[in-house]
N, C-alpha and C positions, 0 to 999 in steps of 0.2 A: 457406354461411355458416361452414363449418368450416375454410376455407382460411386466413383471417387468423390464427386461433388456432394452426393448425399452424405457420405461418410464424413467429409470435411465439415459440412454443415452441422451434423450431429455432434461432432467433436467440439466445434466451436461453441454450440449451444451448452454443452456439457461443462466446458472449461470456464467460459465466461463468468458465471457467478462467483466461482472460487477465485479467479484472477481478480475480479473487482473487489472481493472481500480482502484479499491479500493486499491489494494496492491501497485501499482505505486504511488498513491496519498499519501499513508502512508509513503512510503520510502522517497518521496520528502519532505513531511512535517518534517520527522525526520532529514534529512540532513540540511534543512533550519534552524531548531531549533538548530542543533549543530553548524552551522556556526555562527548564531546570538549570541549563547552563548559565543563562542570563540572571537568574535569581541568585545563584551561587557566586557569580562574578561580581554582581553589585553588593552582595553581603561582604565579600572580601575587600572591596575598595572602600566601603564605609567602615569596616572594622579595622 
């Protein structure tokens, strides 16, 4: 009965760093997109 728990733990340890990196990359892309959108929007309103 201990084997599925062990496999699940190993899988979680293996996937976790990749998922964390993916999450951070997604957040950075979202923030970058929002900042670029604001800059372009403000340029259009002043121009």
